[in-house]
N, C-alpha and C positions, 0 to 999 in steps of 0.2 A: 161399678163399671156396668155398660148396655150389653148386654150381647148383641152382635149381628142380628140376630133373627128380631130381637125386640124392636130394635132400630127399625127396622124394613115393615114390621107389621105398622108400628106410629106413622113410617112415611106412609104408606098403603092406607090408615085412616086418612091422613090427610088428602092423599092424593085422589082417594076414589069416592068421597063426597061428591053425590050426583052435581051438583053446582060447580064446585070444581074442576070436576072433571069435565065438564062442559067447555069450562073457561079455557081449560087446557087445550082440546082439540081445538077450538077454535083462534086458539094463540100459536098453536102448529103453524098453523096455513098461515100465516103472518102477525107482522106485532099491530097491535091496537090499543087507543084509549079507550076509554072508563064507558063515556058514552058511546061510542060505537060498539064496545061488549055488549055493552047495556041494551041497543037499540036488535042487536043482531039476538040475543038470548030470550028478549021481552021479559027483561025481569032488573028491576029498580037500581037505578047508578048505587045508591049506597048500599047496598046489599053486594053487589057485584063488587065495588071496591072494598068492601071486607073481606072475600073471599080472594081477592087479588093482596091481599094484604096476607093474607096467611099462607098464601103458594107462597109468596113472595119470603116471609122468615122463614119458611124450610126450604129455601129454595130452589124452588120447580119454576117461578118466575125470575125476573129482574124488570128492572121500566130507567127509565131515564126522562130527563125533560125535554120537550122540542119544541120549539116554534114551528108552527101550524102553519102553511101553505094553503090551505083550504080556503075557498072563498066565503066561507059564513064564518070562520075560526081565524081569518090571518090575523099572523102576529100574535097570535096568542100562545102562553106557555101552554104545552097538553102533555100529559105523561104518556109516553108510552110504554107497554109490558109485551114481553116476548118469552116463551119459555125456554130455558137453559137443556144442558144433557141431562141432567138429573133425572125429568120426565124418563126417558129413553130407560136410562142405568133400570132405576126402582120397577117400570112394568114387564123389563126385563127378568128382573129377579123375582119378581112375584109370580113370572111365568115356569118358572123352573122350581116353583115349591108344588 
């Protein structure tokens, strides 16, 4: 059985990765899709998608498909990401250490 501290260390390792931390900072401001995030960060779309998948696997972000209303992508299904409350919980636990 994993101790709570071990779980926190594992989660801290996930969220404190430089790219993932920047992703979370962006998504705290507003939900976004991969291309939007990629442009904002100046990182490759594939790299951003990989890190979003990791964050989602650990429960730091969630996603759903939405139909775009933007003129350039109107009618396309875009996967929108946003942060969960787990981000605040883990960061506040880390501050207590």
